[in-house]
N, C-alpha and C positions, 0 to 999 in steps of 0.2 A: 394557757399560753397566750400572750398578747399578740396583737397584729404585728408588732415590731419584731417579734421573734421568728415569724414565718418568712420563709424565702419566697414561697409562691402561694397565692390565694386565687381561687377560681370561684366566682359567685354567679350562680344561675346563668352560666354561659351556654348559648346555643349557636349553631351554625347551620344555615340552610342554603342549599344550592337549588335554585328555582323551587320546585315543590318537595324536594327531598331534604329531610332534616337529618343531617349527618351527625350532629351532637345536640342532645336535647337536655337543657337545664342541668348542666354539670356543675357540681360543687366539689372543691378540693382545697385542702390546707396541707402544705408541705413545710416541715420544719427545716431550718438550715442544717446542712450536713446529712440530711436523709437521702436514701436511695429508694426511689419510687419506680415501680414497673406497672405500665398499663398493658393489660393483656386482654385478648379476645379474638374472635374469628375475623377473617378478612371482611372488610366493609363494615365493621362494628363502630367506627368513628374514632379509633384511638389515634391514628396518624393525623386526622383533622384537628384533634384537641392539641396535639403536639405542635402542629403548624401554627395554631393560634398563639400558643405560648411563645413560640419563636418569633412571631410577628410576620409570618408569610401569608397568613389569612386573618381577616378581621371578624370577630364575633358578630352574628346577627343581632344578638342581645346579650346582656350580662357584662361582667367586668373581670379583667385579669390584673392582678397586682403582683409585682415583683419587688421584694424588700419594702413592701408597704406603699409602693408608688403605682398608681394606675398607669398602665403601659399601652392602652389601646391606640393612642395617637403617636406612640414612639415607633419609628421604623425599625425594621429588624437589624439593620447595621448599627444602630445606636444602642441596642440592648447588649448588656454584658453577658453573652451566651456563646458557649462553645458547642459545636454540633459534630456528630459522627453519623454519616449516612450509610445506607446499605451499599450504595455506590460511593466509594470513598472519595472520589474527585481529587485524588493526588495529582499534582502537576507532573506529567511524565518526563518533561525536559529538565526537571529540577531534582537535585539530590534529596535524600531524606532530610538532611540539615536545612536545606533551603526551603523545603516544604514546611518545616516546623517554624522557620524564621518568617515566612510570608505574612501571617497575621500580625506579627510584631511590627514589621515594616509599614503595613497598611495603617496601623494605629499609632504610627510615628513615635515608637519607643526610641529611647536613646540608642543610637547605633553602637556605642561602646558597650552597652549592656546585653545586646542581643546574642552574641556568641556564648556568653555564660549561661543565659536562659535556655538556648537551644541545647547546650550540653546537659543542663539539668534535666530537662524533660526527655531527651533521648536516653539518658541514663535511667530515669524513672521507669521507662518501658523496656529497659534492658537492650537497647540498640545503639549505645554510644559507639560501638566498634563498627557499625555499619553506616555511620553518618554520611559518608560520601557515595553511597550506592543510590542508584535511581530506582524508581518503583518496579520496573520490569526485572530488576536484578534481586528483588525481594520476594519471599514466599507470601502466600495470602495472609498468614498470621502476622508476619512482619509488617506488611502493609497496614494491617489493622492497627498495629502498635504505633506506626508513624502518624496515622490519622488521629489517634488518641493524643499523642504528644502535641500535634498541631492544635487540636481543640483546646488543650489545657495551657498552652504556652503563654497566653496573655492573662492568666489567673481570672478566668470568668466567674461571675457570681453563680452561674447555672450551667450545667452540662446536659445537653439533650442528645439522646441516642435513638436513631430511627432504624430499627432492625438491622444494626450493623454486622450481626454474626450470621444472618440467615443464609449467606452464600457459602459459608464454610462447611467442610465435612464434619460429621458428628463428633469425632475425637477432638479436632481442633476447636470446634465451637464450644465444647465443654471445657477445654483448657482456657479459652479466652473469656469464658464466663467468670472463672475464678480470678483471672488476671484483671479484668475490669473491676471486680469487687476489691481486689487488693489495692489497686491504684486509687480508687474512690475513697476507701477507708484511710489510706495513707495521707491523702490530700485533704480529706473532709469536704470535698466539693459536692454541693447539692446536685442530685442527678435524677433525671427522668428518662426512663427507658421504655420504648414501645416495642412489643414483640407479640407473635402468636405462639411462641414456644413456652409452654407452661412450666417446664423444668427450668428454663432460664429465669422465669419470673420468681419461682420459689427459691432458687439458689442465690440470686443476686440481691434480693430486695430487703429493705426494712419495712416497706409498706407496699401494698398492692391494690390495684383496682381492676375489677373484671367488668368489661363493657360488652354489650350486645345491643344492636339496632339503635346506636346512638345514646344509649342510656347506661349510666353507671349502675350495675347490678349489685355490686358489693364493694366495699372499701374497708380494708383492715390490714393487719399483719398477714404475711403468707401463711403462717401456722394457723391463725384463727380462721382464715378463709377456707383452708383445706380441711380443718377438723370440724368446722361448723359452717358449712355452705348455707348462704341465706335463702336460696331458692333453687328450684329444679334445674334452671340453666346452669348456675354455678357449679352444683353438684355434678352435673353431666359433663361440663367442660373440663374440669380438672380431674386427673387421674383416669384409670380405666374403671368405669362405673356401669353397673347393670341397673336397669330401671324396671320397676314393677308398678302395676295399677291395681289397687284394691279398695276396700271400704272399711271405715272405722266401725268397730262393733262395741268398743268400750274405751273409756278414758279414766285412768286411775293412777294416782300417785306420780304424775309426770310422764307416764308411759301410755302409749296408744296400743290397743289390741286391734290388729288389722287382719281382716279376712282376705287371703290371697288364694284363689282357686279353692282347694279342699283343706287348707291349713289356716290356722290362726297364729299369727306371729306378733312379736312385740317390737315397736318401733319408737323412735324419739322425735318429738316435735313440740312446737309451742302450743300448749293446750288451748289458749285463747283463740286460735285459728281454726279449731276443729269442733265438730259436733258429731254425735253418733249418727251413722248413716251416710256421712260424707264420703264421696269418691275422692281418693287421694293418690298421689304418686310417691313411691318409695325408691330411694337410691341406696346402693350398696357398692363400696369399692372393693376391688379384687383383692387387695392386700389384707382386708379385714375379715376374710373368710378363711376358716380352717378346714382342712380335710381330716375327718375324724373316723374312727372305726365303728363306734356305736353311739348311743345317746351319751352325751357328756354333759355333766352338771355345770361345767365352767361356762357354757353358752346358753343364752336365753332362747335361741332359735336353732332348730336343726331340721334339715329336709334331705330327702334322697334324690339322686339324679343319675343320669347316664353320660359318660364322657363322650362328646361328639367330636372334639378336636384336641390334640396335644401339640404344643409348640415348644421347642427347646430354645431358650434365649441365653444360654451361657450361665448367667448368675441365677436363673430361675426357670422353672417349668410353668408354662401357662396352659390352663385347661379351659375349654369351653364345656360347660356342663348343662344339659337340658334337664330342667326340673319340672316333672309332671305335676308335682304337688301344687305348684303355683300357677298352673295353667299352661305348662309347656314352655315357659320362658327360658331363655338362655342366661347363664350366669358365668362370668369370667373369674377364674381363681388363679392366684399366684402361689406357687410353692417354691420357697427359696432354699429348701433343703430336701430335694427329691431323693438323695442318697439315704437319708434317715427315714423319710416317710414312705419310701417305695414309690416307683412310678406306676401310673395307671394307664392301661391301654385304652385305645378308642373302643367304645362299647361296654367298658367296665362300669359296674354299678358303684357309686361312691356316696358317702354321707358328708354333708356340709354343715358347719356350725358357725354362728356369729352372735354377737350381743346386740341388745336393743340400742345401746349407746351409739353404735356406728350405722344403724339402720334409719336413715334420714327420711322423715315424712314431710310432704309439702302439699298444700291445697292445690287442686286442679283449677287454677285461675290464671289470668294474665300475669306476666312477670311483674314483680314488685320492684320499685325503685328504693334502694336502700342507702 
């Protein structure tokens, strides 16, 4: 893909505040029409990166290009960017229609065209029938929709979302995730979303970045990052993940034999990163573990354990299982069909099975930048 086809390019961008480096040598290429989500824990640098793209902060070093043009010297108000914030900043004295019209008036759109554009974007977010209501007369989800319509009304090149759903309750947040995605796909607007909610990142995005301590730890599609985490941090951040520490006893045919406590299990890892005798970390996601009755040839690994906790979550049962074989570590297991598999009481002995393909091995080293 040529530079001209990219909506956003970030080249070796860093941002320091006094002696604190908030973003460290970030690189990013985002194609026109794509939906990118930047995810990571609080303080990881994701909002700082978004603010630099928006023009609210300047990079300490590096370059930011939008539509192939370097924009470091372009003030925020001159960038063709729509934004939706966690605090929506709707004007309380204005109706929904007037809120949507505001950026059009500020950009000196033809007054004769504004009513038609306002109607178009309120209809897009399914609020045309509430155009005359003020923000306090709207629900939280409806206010979100007005903010989206306002951000899109002037047809920006880029839409930036700064945790706009974090204040909503779980059900409404999940509904709005799908609504954001529908609108983005319908319009084809290039979008960058910042969130700490991993489900939101997985559900909404074409592309995803995981950040920690100012560094992009991994950049790829949501499916690729979830199924092939690039390092220990990414594996632990996404999903409900149990971590183990062991040592490599053999490497053969792309599989690692790993000694954990009193058992030797098979794991997956990049052979070039390991040698026999290395101490390593292994990660295992809860949904990848099966509750089995006896030894089962379908699974490369199996261990016994005791149920320490059982949690009913409606669509699944969650077990915490203490596995003495691996040194007494705890493993979390999801059972999505407890009616079929039978429920296990606290204190019950169970057998767990999983395959090497989903048992991720990582060197015990500093985080790698991917």
